N, C-alpha and C positions, 0 to 999 in steps of 0.2 A: 801349327807349330807342334808337334809331338815331344823330342825330346832329343838332347845333345847327345845322348850314344846309339839311338837308334837309327838307320841307315835308308831311311825313308823318308826325312825330313825335308820337306822344302821341297823335294822332286815331284816335275813334270810327270805325272802316273794319273792312269787310268785305273778304276776299280778293279778290273781285272788281272792288273797288271801285280797287284796288291797281295802277300800275303794273306792266306787264311788265315793264319792268329799269328800275335807275338807270343814269342816264350817268357820265361820270368826276368831272364837273363835283360831282354829287350824292355821291357818294361820296367826296370829297376828308374829311368830318368824320364819316364812318359809321363805326360798329364795327368794322367790317374796317380800318379803316386800321390799327385799334392791335398787328394782328398785320402790318403792311407797314413792311419797314426804311427806306423812302425818304424821307428829311427833307423831304418836301414836305407830308405825309401824317400828319394826327395827328386824333385822335379827341379831339371837342368833344361832351360828354353835351350831352341836348336838357334834362335836368332838372337843377335842380339839389341833387337827394336825392344823399346819402352810400351808404354803401356798395354799391357801382353793380358788377353780375355781370357779364363779356366773358367768349364764350369762342370758342376757335377751335380747328379740326381743324388739326393738323400734316399737309400734305400732301405734300413733296416740299422737293426741295434748291435753293439759288440759284448763282449764276456770280459768284463776287467777282469775277473779273478783269473782266466785261462792267461791273459795279455799279462797279466804279475807275474805269473808265475812263468811265462814263458823271459819278460824281463830278468829276473831271477836268475835264470839258467842262462842265460846270455852272457850278464854280468857275470859270473863265475866262470866261464871259457873264455873269455878275454883277459880276464885278470891271471887264469891258472898260464893263459898263453903270451902273459907279457915279456916275461927273459926269451923264451926262445926264439918269439918274432925280435926282440932288437938284436940277439948276439949269434943268432943261424940265418935270420932272412932277413938283416936287415932292413926290416920295415917298421914303423912306426901301428900302434896300436890306437891311439887317440887322433885327433888332429885331420888335417886335410890327407886322403887318402889310406888312412887308416882301415885297420882290419872294423872297428867299432863303426865303420860305418858299410862293413859287407852284408852280402843279403845271408838270409839262415843257411841256405846252403852254400855260399861258400866260406861261413864261418863253421859248419859244421865239416865240410873238407878239411878248412886248417886244423882244427883240432884233431881229428883223424890222424892227418897226416904226423902230427906232435907225436900222439901216440906210439905212433910205427917208429919217429924219431931215435926220441929222445925221453921215456917216462915222467925221469925223474927230476929232468928241468922242470917239469908243470908242475913242481912240489915246491918250486921256491917259497923263501919264508915261511915257508911250515915248520916248525919244532915241535918235540917232542912224539915220542913212538907211537901213542894213541891217535894223538892228530895226523901226522902223516899217512896212517892207515886207515884212520875214516876219510882223507880226502883223497888218497889211493881208490878206494871202492867206489866212491863216486864220481872219479874220472872216470874207471872202466864202467860204472854202468851209463853215464851217458855216451861212452865210445858203442855201447851194446844200443842204446838208445838210436843214434846216428845211421846204425846197421840196419834195423829198424825199419828207419825213416826212410832209408834209401830204399828199399824191398816193396817198399808198401806207397811210396810217392809216385803221384798221378799228374800231370798237367790239370790242375784244376781252376788256374787262372790264366784266363787268356784276353784276348780282346782283337774283335773283327775290324777291321778298316774301311773307310769309305774316303773318297778323295770329293773334297767341295771347293768349290772355282768363285773367287769373292775379290775385288779390289786388284784384279789382273794375277793373282798368286794361286797356285795350290796346298790347298790344306788339306792335312791327315787327320780324320776324326774317329771316336768311337762313337757307332748310330747309337749304341744300346740306353745310354741314358735316355734319351728322345724317345726311344722304342717303347720304355716302363714307363712314360708320362702318363698314361691311359688309367691307370690303377687309382683307387678310392684311400689313400694315405696320405696324411699331410703328417711334419716335423715339427711338434713345438717348440724350437728351441730356446733353450734357458741358459747356457753360456757357450762360449766360445773361445777355443783352439785356435792362436797364430802363434807358429814356430817357423824361424828361420834358421838354415844351416849355418853357423857361425866359423866353420873350418873351411868352407867354400869360399872360393875365389872372389863370389859376384852374389851374396846372399841381397835380397829384396831389401830394401829401405822404405818405401812407402808402398800402401795399398789399400785398395778399396772391398767390403765385403758386400756383397749384395743380397738378396733373396729373390725368389721369385715361387709366385703359387700357380702358375699357368705354364703349359709347356713351352722350353725354350728348345728350338733346336740349333745347331752350327751355323746353318744360315741366319737365324735370326742374328746370334751375337756379331759376327763378321759383317754383314750386309747391314747396321744398324735399325734392324726392327724392334731394336728395344732402346729405344730414345732415352729412358731414362740413365742408361749409365755412359750414353755419348754426355748428356748435357752431364751430370754429375762430374765427369772427367773435366769436361771444358769450364767446369767452375771452380776445381782445384788445381787445375795444370798448367801454365802459361809459359809455353816454348820448351825450355828444358827446367823450368823451376816448379818446382811444387810448392804449392799454398796451402800448405796445410792449418793455419790459423783459423782461429776460432772466428776470426772474420769471414775468412773464405767461407769456412762452412757453414754460414749464416743462410747463402746463398742455395745449400741442396736442403734444410731444414733445420730440425731444434736439436741442440744436443741435449740429449738426456742423463747421459752421464761421462765421466772423462776418465779415464784410469792411467796412475801414472807410476811408471818407476824409472829408475836410473837408465834402462835401457832401453824404453819405449814407452810412448802413449799413446792410447787409443781414446778415439770418442766415439761413444755408442750415437746413432744421429738417429730422429723419426721425421722423415718426409713431411710437408704439408698435405691435407686431405685433399684430393680433386674437388671438381666443382661437383659430383655429385654425392660429394661427403662421404665417400670411400676412396681407400689408399689406392694407389694405383699397384699393379699385380708385379712389377718390380722396383726394389725398392733399397735404398742404402742401408745396410746391420750397423759398422761401423768404417771408421776410417783410421789408420792404425799409420806411426812413423816408429822405425826405431832408430836409436842412437848411434851413430859413425864410431868404427874402433878407436882413431882419433880424438875424437872428445870423449870419448867413455874413457881412456887413458890418460884423456891430461884432468881431467876432474880428478881421477884417483891420484893422479901425482900431486896436485894440488893439496890434498887433503893428507900426503904424506904414505899413503897406502903403498904396502911392497908389492911390484907383480908377483901374478901369482904363477908357480911352478912351471915349466915348460908342458909337463903332462896331463895339467888341468886347466878347463878350461874359462877363457876368462871371463864367458858369456854363457847366458843359459840360453840365449837366443827365444825362449819361451815365455807367450803372455798367456794366461788362461782369463777370459774375460767374465764376470757373471754377471747378464743383461739387469738392467731396471726394467725393461719392458722384456716380457716376453712374444716371440714372433711365429706366425704358422706359414712354414715354409716348406717346398717340396725339392726345389732344385737352388743348389750355391752358385754363385758367380763370384770369379773371386778377380779384382783389377789389378795387375802389378803393374805396378808405374813408373817408379826409378829404381837402381841396384845400387849396390857401395861397389866402389873398384877398390879390390884386396889382391888383385891379379899379381903384384910385385911381391908382395908380402908369402903370397903361396906358390909361385914361383909357376904362374900359368902364361904360357908362353902364347897363345891366340890370341889372334887378330885385333879381336875384339871382345867385348864384355857381353855375357847374357845374362840372366836372371837364375838364380838358385834361391828354392822355397821347399821347405822344409814340408810342413803340412798345416791346411787352413782345415778345422773342423769344428763340431758342436756335441755337446751333451743336452736330453733335452726326455720326451717321450712320442711314440708316435700315437695316432689317432687316425681310425679308421670314419670315413666320411662319404657322402653318397656321392657317385662318380658323376652325378649332374655338376655339382659342385666342385666338379676341380679342374673343369674346363675353360 
């Protein structure tokens, strides 16, 4: 299950029929986006099935300073585009389908086009000659940066696909994570990030985050060769009902810590040691549940709180969990169990629900270990 806007999902295709690469736009909703922290990327499942399994290899570090600088630049561009997007293009900046969810390339194109149409509209809300002049220089500098990015752009992010048959269906997979599992690097996970897209029509409601220290192929996850994943899922899901209370969690191990907020509850769990005194090489780390929009609104109304303005998000959709116990991980597996139905509110006219999830990732550090200990 690749992503809802890729033309190859669920197709009965062979490897030689697949494109050699998927480009940046194809990848915006591909499963790879689930493990990328960028706010314009999200995973939108192609199928309406529940209990979707996603896996990703932890391959390296990110630079928080560069990410913060890009986030500041992006926020400024969105702020300046607000009036021209509303009055000239008749499209939202925030919310479902808004510019805030656009890729950097699309946002660059929109900002550049706005400078061509009406530079004055980009200065809305700014008063004073000095302040307006300062922002005009900043807008022109961003325009120049966009021109240089267009000249220097190379396709560096791509995915080579492979077809896998399991359970009578064809799945399209990116084989690179499995191929890269032979290295001798482990990630020591100290913090988990779980974020769902609250402006989408089917944000994930419940899920499980697993870690793995051994190589896991797509076939392993699809064909039941990682029994821990199936066993834990069976303990927590009965028919269409998610059984995520503490009593149900006792069936998969010990609750190490619980993080609760108005929007979500996340249980950090620790599986029991196996017979040899060693933990399994695939293990649950956390079980998460978000609060649905109806329940959240009812609670706030009961407290007499006003509804937020339309342009402001009523939910952050994000949970950051400091783990009580650090975990050694090479591979993350995310089991998306159930989604919340917001299709009517988002004017989504698809025939069935799917699953929308923004980001699951971790913070920590990398350690080199002998390769023979990673097999």
